C-alpha positions in Angstrom: 36.5 -34.9 -97.1 34.6 -35.4 -93.9 31.6 -33.4 -93.2 32.6 -30.4 -91.0 29.2 -30.2 -89.4 29.5 -33.7 -88.1 32.8 -32.8 -86.9 31.6 -29.8 -84.8 28.9 -31.7 -83.4 31.3 -34.2 -81.9 33.7 -31.7 -80.5 34.2 -32.3 -76.8 32.5 -30.3 -73.9 34.4 -27.5 -72.4 35.2 -27.1 -68.7 33.0 -23.7 -68.5 29.8 -26.1 -69.7 30.7 -28.8 -66.8 30.9 -25.8 -64.2 27.7 -24.0 -65.2 26.1 -27.8 -64.9 27.4 -28.3 -61.3 26.4 -24.7 -60.2 22.9 -25.3 -61.3 22.4 -28.8 -59.6 23.9 -27.2 -56.5 21.4 -24.5 -56.7 18.5 -26.9 -57.2 19.6 -28.9 -54.0 20.0 -25.9 -52.0 16.4 -24.9 -53.0 15.1 -28.3 -52.2 17.1 -28.2 -49.1 15.5 -24.8 -48.1 11.9 -26.1 -48.9 12.4 -29.1 -46.8 13.6 -27.1 -44.1 10.6 -24.6 -43.9 8.2 -27.4 -44.2 10.1 -29.0 -40.9 9.7 -25.6 -39.3 5.9 -25.3 -40.3 5.3 -29.0 -39.2 7.4 -28.1 -35.9 5.2 -24.9 -35.5 1.8 -26.9 -36.2 2.6 -29.5 -33.4 3.7 -26.9 -31.0 0.1 -25.1 -31.5 -1.2 -28.4 -31.0 0.3 -29.7 -28.1 -0.2 -25.9 -26.5 -3.8 -25.8 -27.3 -4.3 -29.4 -25.8 -2.6 -28.2 -23.0 -4.6 -25.0 -22.8 -7.9 -27.1 -23.1 -6.8 -29.8 -20.3 -5.6 -26.9 -17.8 -9.1 -25.3 -18.4 -10.9 -28.2 -18.0 -9.0 -29.4 -14.9 -9.4 -25.7 -13.5 -13.2 -25.8 -14.4 -13.5 -29.4 -12.6 -11.5 -28.8 -9.4 -13.7 -29.4 -6.5 -13.3 -31.2 -2.8 -15.1 -34.0 -1.5 -16.7 -33.1 1.9 -16.6 -34.9 5.1 -18.5 -34.3 8.3 -16.3 -36.2 11.0 -15.6 -39.2 9.0 -18.9 -39.4 7.1 -18.8 -38.3 3.3 -21.8 -35.8 2.8 -21.3 -34.3 -0.7 -19.1 -32.7 -3.5 -18.6 -28.9 -3.7 -16.9 -26.6 -5.9 -15.5 -24.3 -3.2 -14.8 -25.1 0.4 -16.9 -21.8 1.3 -20.2 -23.5 0.3 -19.9 -26.4 2.8 -18.8 -24.0 5.4 -21.4 -21.5 4.9 -24.0 -24.6 5.0 -22.6 -25.8 8.4 -22.6 -22.3 10.0 -26.3 -21.6 9.0 -27.2 -25.1 10.6 -25.8 -24.1 13.8 -27.2 -20.4 13.9 -30.8 -22.2 13.6 -30.0 -24.8 16.5 -28.8 -21.8 18.5 -32.1 -20.1 17.5 -34.3 -23.3 18.2 -32.8 -24.1 21.9 -31.7 -20.4 22.7 -28.5 -21.8 23.7 -25.0 -22.0 22.2 -24.3 -25.0 20.5 -21.2 -26.7 20.2 -21.0 -29.3 17.1 -19.0 -32.3 18.0 -17.1 -32.7 14.5 -16.2 -30.4 11.8 -15.8 -30.2 8.1 -13.0 -32.2 6.3 -12.1 -32.0 2.4 -10.4 -33.6 0.0 -9.4 -32.5 -3.4 -10.9 -33.9 -6.3 -12.6 -33.3 -9.7 -16.1 -33.7 -10.3 -18.6 -32.2 -13.5 -21.2 -29.9 -12.6 -23.7 -32.7 -12.5 -21.8 -34.7 -10.0 -22.1 -31.7 -7.4 -24.2 -31.9 -4.3 -26.9 -28.9 -4.1 -26.9 -27.1 -0.8 -30.0 -28.6 0.2 -28.9 -32.1 -0.3 -25.5 -31.1 1.5 -27.5 -29.7 4.6 -29.6 -32.8 4.7 -26.4 -35.0 4.7 -24.7 -33.1 7.5 -27.9 -32.9 9.3 -28.1 -36.8 9.5 -24.8 -37.2 10.9 -24.9 -34.3 13.1 -23.8 -34.5 16.6 -23.8 -31.5 19.4 -23.7 -30.4 22.7 -25.0 -27.4 24.4 -22.8 -25.0 26.3 -24.5 -24.0 29.3 -24.6 -24.2 33.2 -24.8 -27.3 35.4 -26.0 -26.8 39.2 -24.0 -28.8 41.5 -25.0 -29.9 45.2 -22.0 -31.3 47.2 -20.2 -32.1 43.9 -23.5 -34.1 42.5 -25.2 -32.8 38.8 -28.4 -32.0 39.9 -30.0 -29.6 37.1 -28.6 -28.2 33.5 -29.6 -24.8 32.1 -28.6 -22.5 29.2 -28.2 -19.7 31.7 -26.7 -19.0 34.9 -29.1 -16.3 35.8 -32.0 -18.8 35.9 -30.3 -21.3 38.2 -29.1 -18.1 40.5 -32.8 -17.2 40.6 -33.9 -20.7 41.4 -31.8 -20.7 44.5 -33.5 -17.5 45.6 -36.6 -19.0 45.2 -35.6 -21.8 47.7 -34.7 -18.9 50.0 -37.5 -16.8 49.6 -39.7 -18.6 52.4 -37.1 -18.1 55.1 -36.4 -14.2 54.1 -39.3 -13.0 56.6 -39.6 -13.4 60.4 -42.4 -12.5 62.4 -40.4 -13.2 66.0 -37.1 -11.6 65.2 -34.7 -10.3 62.5 -32.9 -12.3 59.8 -29.2 -12.1 60.0 -28.6 -14.5 57.3 -30.1 -17.1 55.1 -27.9 -19.7 53.3 -27.5 -22.9 52.4 -26.1 -26.3 54.4 -24.7 -27.8 51.2 -21.9 -26.7 48.9 -23.9 -25.3 46.0 -21.9 -24.4 42.7 -23.1 -23.2 39.3 -20.5 -24.1 36.5 -20.0 -23.8 32.9 -20.2 -26.7 30.9 -21.2 -28.7 27.6 -23.8 -31.2 27.7 -26.3 -33.0 25.6 -29.6 -31.3 24.6 -31.6 -33.7 26.1 -30.5 -33.0 29.7 -31.6 -29.2 29.7 -34.9 -28.9 32.3 -37.3 -26.0 33.0 -36.5 -24.2 36.3 -39.8 -25.7 37.8 -38.5 -29.1 36.8 -35.1 -28.7 38.5 -37.2 -26.9 41.6 -39.2 -30.2 41.9 -36.0 -32.5 41.5 -34.4 -30.3 44.6 -37.5 -30.6 46.6 -38.5 -34.1 46.1 -35.3 -35.8 44.3 -34.2 -38.2 47.4 -35.7 -40.6 49.4 -35.7 -40.9 53.1 -36.6 -44.3 54.4 -38.1 -44.3 58.2 -40.1 -46.8 60.1 -43.3 -46.6 61.9 -44.4 -49.1 64.4 -48.0 -50.4 64.5 -50.0 -49.4 67.4 -53.8 -50.4 68.4 -56.0 -49.2 65.8 -53.9 -48.4 63.1 -54.0 -49.2 59.5 -51.9 -48.3 56.5 -54.5 -45.6 55.4 -54.0 -43.9 59.1 -50.6 -44.2 58.8 -50.3 -42.9 55.5 -52.3 -39.4 56.7 -50.1 -39.2 59.6 -46.9 -38.8 57.5 -48.7 -37.1 54.6 -47.8 -40.2 52.0 -49.9 -42.2 49.4 -51.6 -45.5 50.8 -49.9 -47.1 47.4 -46.3 -46.1 48.4 -46.8 -47.4 51.7 -47.9 -50.6 49.8 -45.2 -50.8 47.5 -42.3 -50.0 50.5 -43.6 -53.2 52.2 -44.3 -55.7 49.7 -44.1 -58.3 52.8 -46.9 -56.8 54.7 -50.5 -57.6 53.9 -52.5 -54.4 54.4 -55.5 -56.0 56.0 -53.3 -58.2 58.4 -51.4 -55.4 60.3 -50.2 -56.6 63.7 -49.6 -54.5 66.3 -45.9 -53.8 66.6 -45.3 -54.4 63.0 -42.6 -52.5 61.5 -43.8 -50.3 58.6 -41.1 -48.6 56.0 -41.9 -45.1 55.4 -40.6 -43.6 52.3 -41.0 -40.0 52.1 -39.4 -37.1 50.1 -36.2 -35.6 51.1 -34.8 -32.2 49.6 -31.6 -32.2 48.2 -30.9 -28.5 49.6 -31.4 -27.5 53.2 -31.6 -23.9 54.4 -30.1 -22.6 57.3 -31.3 -19.3 59.0 -29.4 -17.3 61.2 -32.0 -15.0 63.3 -31.9 -13.0 66.3 -35.2 -12.9 68.7 -35.5 -11.1 71.7 -37.4 -12.9 74.5 -38.9 -11.1 77.7 -39.2 -13.8 80.7 -40.4 -13.0 84.1 -38.0 -14.0 86.7 -39.2 -15.3 90.3 -37.1 -13.5 93.3 -36.5 -14.7 96.6 -38.4 -12.5 99.2 -36.1 -11.4 102.7 -37.8 -8.9 104.7 -35.2 -7.0 106.6 -35.7 -4.3 109.3 -33.5 -1.2 109.3 -33.5 1.2 112.7 -32.5 4.0 110.6 -35.8 4.0 108.7 -39.5 4.9 110.2 -41.5 2.1 110.9 -44.1 3.2 108.6 -41.6 3.4 105.5 -40.7 0.2 103.3 -37.9 0.1 101.1 -37.7 -2.7 98.5 -34.2 -4.0 97.2 -34.5 -5.9 94.0 -30.9 -7.2 92.5 -31.8 -8.4 89.0 -29.7 -9.0 86.0 -30.0 -9.6 82.0 -28.5 -12.9 81.1 -26.9 -14.0 77.8 -25.7 -17.5 78.3 -23.3 -18.5 79.2 -22.1 -15.5 81.2 -24.2 -12.4 82.6 -23.5 -9.0 80.7 -25.1 -6.6 82.6 -26.7 -6.2 86.4 -28.9 -3.5 87.5 -29.7 -3.2 90.8 -33.4 -1.8 91.6 -34.3 0.1 94.6 -37.9 0.9 95.0 -38.7 3.1 98.0 -42.5 3.1 99.9 -43.6 5.9 102.3 
């Protein structure tokens, strides 16, 4: 008789048992899938954090290293963090020049900026930037020029100084012992105009005045007469003997001949003063004496008839008959 226990152990598995087994494996797969999905999420989040951190670090570094390459004209003069730093340095330079030369300074070039990135140790110090700008600095002075018949005679940083200079030239002609001064003016066309010019053209008032009084030369000639020498000729015209020798290189000073033509170079003022003056003159007039006899008068009586007049060329303005009677 067969063993009942063996029979039981070899009995087939029921459908219910198979269903339970599939459910367990399904749960395990789900759990594994969930764990993998969570891991992916964690990894993804970590990657996002890392990328965000890198971007933030880069952005912070990019902002911290922003700067500008500075050019004065077309010359590179340094690197700065902000444009205001360079503009402030240039403005201080201009103020210093204005104070030094007591003039309004006009810089020929301006600052230009180009975006760049630089670490702190690459930046140019304000002192070095100032030195670099000054080494490339070109500038003009804003001032005034004195023109005589369109020719530029002198430059000044003040219109008042040039106007006072012109008054100084007129001053010797403002008083007259003989009459009344009506007007004092200049023959030439005199103008004072605002302009820009290089600093080395500025002259003092005394220098401009000297140039006006002796700015041009007038060449004249003198014919040598008996007993004359270059020394006597120089004394005669108030010039130096050396100037006469220089103006006459073809003449031997010790061998002047009568009739030789000597060139005279004398200074001629650039400005001519003209004066309108009113002068009164008193002059005696000679009268023609004519004796007439009149029977209506007593013989011991003298009657003088003078017909005179006050004349202002070209026509007489007033005639005054004058009758004198003597007994």
